N, C-alpha and C positions, 0 to 999 in steps of 0.2 A: 696293391689292388692288381689283381691280374688282368691282362688284355687277351680276351679270347680270340682265338683264330678265326679268319674269315669263314662264316657258315655258307655252304652251299645254298643259293637261291634258285627258286624255280626254273629260271631261265638257264642255269649251269647243269640241269639234270635232263636225261632223256624224258619225253612226254609222259611215258607210262608211270614213271618215278615221281615227276613233278606234280602229276595228277594224285599219285598216292600220298605224297607229302601234304596236299591241300586237303584230302579226304580225312587223313588223320591229324588235322590241325587241333583238334579238341583234346588230343593227348597231351600236347604243351601246355595248353590254357589250364587245364585241370591240375598239371602237375605244379604249375607256378601258384595255382591257388593253395595248394597243400603247403607248400614251402611257405607261403605267407601266414597260413594259419598257425605252423609251427614256429614261426619267427625266425627261420633260419638266417636270414640275412643278418639279422641283430648279433647272432651268435657267431658270426664269422667277421664281424667288423674290426675286431682286435687282431686278426690274423688266420691263418689256415687251422682248420681242425678235421680230424679223422671221422668217418661216418660213426664209428663206435662212440667219440665224444659227443657228437651231434645227437645220436641216438640216446645217450643216457640223458643229456639236457632236455630232451624233448618227450622221454618216456614212450619211444618208438622201437621198433623192431631192427636192429642194426642192419642185417643184410638187405631187407626191405628198403629202409632208407637209403643205404648206399646205392642201390639201383635206381631211385629217384633222383639222387644227385648226380649219377652218373648221365642220366638222361637230360637233365636241365644243363649240365655242363656242356653236352653235345651241342645245344641251342645256345650255349654263351651266356646263359644266366649266372652260371657258377663256373669256376675252373678246376679240373682236377689236376694236382699237382704231380711231379714225379714219383712222390712216396705214397701216393694213393689218398692224400688229405685233401680236402676242398677248400677254395677261397674265393672271395668275392671278386665280381667282375664290375664294370661301370654300369652294367644293365643291371645285375643283381643288387647293387647299392640302393637302387630306388625302392627296393622291397623293405628297406629298414624302416622301423617305425619311429615317431617322435621327430623326425628332421623335416625341415621345410620342404614342402612338395612331396613327401613320401607317396609312393604309388602303391602302398601296401593295401589300402582300403580299395583302390581301383582293382586291384586283382582279386580281391575277397568279393568285389561286387560283380565285375563282368564275367569273372570265371567262376563265381559260386552258384550254389544250387538254385537261388531264387531265378537268375537269368537263364541259367541252363534249362530249367523246367520249361520257361515260356519259349525257348528256342527250339525244343523238341516239338512243338506244335506249329512250326513254320508252315508245312503242308497246308493245314488248316487254314492258317492266315492267308495263304497265297490263294487256296481254293474259294475262300468266303469273302475276305476283305475285311474280316473281323479282327479284332485284338487277339492275339494268340495268349497275351499274359492273362487275359480274363478267364479263358478256357482252362489255362493251366492251374490258376489259383483261385478261382472262383469269385474274385473282385477285381476291380480296376486297381492298378499299382497304387493309387493315391489312397485309397480305402485300406488297401492291404498294408500300406506302410504305418497307417495310424493303429492297426491292429497288431504289428509286428515291430515294436520299437526297437529292438535289436538290430532288424533289417533297415530300419529307418536311419539309425545312428550310423551303419556302414554306408549307406547311401549319400547322406549329409558329409560325412567326412570323405567319400570318394569325390563329391562335385567341388568341396572346398580344395581338395588336392588338385584336381584337373585345372581349377581356376588360377592357382598360384602363379604358374608362369606365364599363362594367357593374359592375366592381369596387368602384368609388367608390359607386355607387348602392345596391349590396347591403350595403356596409358600412354605409351611412348608414341604411338602412332595418329592418335586423334587430338586435337586442342581442345580440352575441357575448360581452359582458363576463360573462354568466352562466356561462361554460364555464371549465374549467381547462385543457383540451387539447382541441384541433380538429383532426380528421383531414380532410384534402382528398384524396378518392379520385380518380385521373385527371385530377389538377390541373395537368396540362401543366408549364410552366415555372414556376408559382407565384404568378402575377400577383394573382389573387383572395386566396390565402392571405395573402400578402405584405402587401397592403393592409389586411386584416383585422388582421393582427399588429401594424401600424404604429399603428392606431387603437386598439387594446387591449394596452397594455404589459404587462399582466399575464398575457396568455393565451399558451400554449405551442402550437406546432403541429407537426402531421406531414403530410409530402406524400409520398403513395403513388402511384407511377407505374411503368409498364413500363420495363424496364432501357434501352432505346434513348433514352429520354426523360431518364433521371435526371441526366446528366452538365448538360445545359443547365439543369435545375431546380437543380441545387446551385450552379451559377454565379449564377444569378439570385437565389437566396436569399442567398448570400454578399454580393454586389454590393449587396443591400437592407440589409445589416448586421444579418440576423437569424438567423445560423447558430449562435448560442449557444441560442435558443430555438425553433429549427425543424429537426427532423429529417427527412431525405430518406429514403425507404425504397422499395426495388425490389420488385415484386411483380404479381401479376394478380389482380383482384377477382372473376373467374369461379373461381379456384381456392381463394380465401379471404380474409379481411380481417383485419389485426391488431387485438388488443385494445389496450386502455389509453388510449381517448380518452373524452370525456365527450359529444362530438357526431361525428357523421361527415358530411360534406358532399360533393356531387357537383354539378358545374356541366356542363351540357350534356352529360351522359353518358347518361342514360337514354333521351333522344331518339334515341340512335344504334341502340337495340336494339328487337326486337319485344317483345310482353308476356311470353312465355316467359322469354326471356334477361333482361329487366329485373326479372321476379320472383326470377329466381336471384340476380342482383347484390344485390337489396334483402335477400333472406333471408340472404345471406352477411355484410351489414351488421347485420341483425338479431342474427345469432349473436355477432357481436364487441361489440356495444352492451351497456353496463352496464344493470341494472334500469330507471333512471330516465334513460338516455340518449336523445337525439334523433337523428334522421335529417334532414338538410337537404338538398332537391334545388332547385337553382337552374336554373329552365327558364321558357321561355317557355309561356304558358298559351293555347290555342286558345278562342276564344269558342263558345259553344255554337251559336251561329247566326251564321253569317257575314254581314259587312258589306262597304262598300267603302272602309273607312278604310284610310290607307297602312299603319297598324300590322297589321291584319288581312291585308293582301295580303303583308307580308312573313312574316307567321306561316305563313300557307297556302302560300306559296312556299318556305319552309323545309321544311314538311312534305313536299311533293314532292320537294324536294332530298335529305331524308332516304331517303325511298322508293327514288330512283333509285340513290343511291350507297352506301348501307349497310343498306337494309331496315329503318330505323328508321322514327319517326314523332314529330311532335308531338301532344300530348293536350289534351283539355279537361278542365275542373275534375272532372266526373264520371268520366272516364277515368282521371285521376290517382287518384281515392279507389278506384276498383275495383283498380287496381294495388297500392295500399297494402295494402287488405283481402286481396288474394291472396297477399302477402307475410307476413301476420301484424302487420300495422302498423296504426296508426290516423292518418289524416290530420287534424291538428287545427286548422291553418289555413294560409291562403295569404297571405303578405305581398306586396303590390305595391312595386315600386321606381319610380324615375323613369326607369329604362332599360327594356329589353325584357324582361327575365327577372323572375320573382317567385320569392320564396322559399317552398317547400313544407315545412312543419315536421310531422314525423311522430313518433309514439312506439310504444313496444310495445302491441299491441292487449290 
């Protein structure tokens, strides 16, 4: 597997070229999406191949594919060998399908047509405060997913992939052994809950999800060998949350919603919690003052993505504390992890 040469960063370029690199950033994301659609990384998994070989395998135009591969090699996604063939790099290897934590679905989602279309309405979003996705697609994203199962499948796969590494980090950072039963609200296909349960053999779990997600969740829990101590329950946390758990957990849920809807969800959790119960939010935390670190760029970018697509937002420490207070909860501590999200622990105020 080739190691790419150091790619010039914005700070290494004259200001006008740094700006141009930023302005044309969508070139790269769309090119990565096409490579993911064609399965290029899988074709390179056993060694370098020429653009002619890749074109034959993908039914594409050889000269055009060669140009795409050269562009992606310039960014370190692939590497161009001395003989003109192309090989995988550690970055491009994450585009392979069928591997643990594959980011292929992430590329298809975030650089694909659905997201691209909503981002084209960013100006509308900024001018009006309304959700750009709804203007672009004619529906809110949740209704859109119901009507477009192929897009929903990519979304669910991408969320599962994104959760794989963070699940390990969250499990290592927070002590879940203190609970008897942990309920994961909006937990998708159960990657985080399954990871926690495997690390805590005495813990029981409940996965609470919308009806159209349940079947995939049941399969993943069963495949993990956890069906005997993890119940899968269908429901909507806006309508109510089941009782019976010592702790209630939500990962990347609250950032989907504005403050009013977030408070409503948290209050439903509070009603279900026992007196000594805990609420755990697994979310990224924005810095109070932004800097130019890569992690801050990821978080602020995610903040705009939430604004554009669902009307939600990322939040600072102080904003999370205000949200908990408004719901009748007290934010006791924020536990950082080795991944992007932290664990925000709350109790009844």
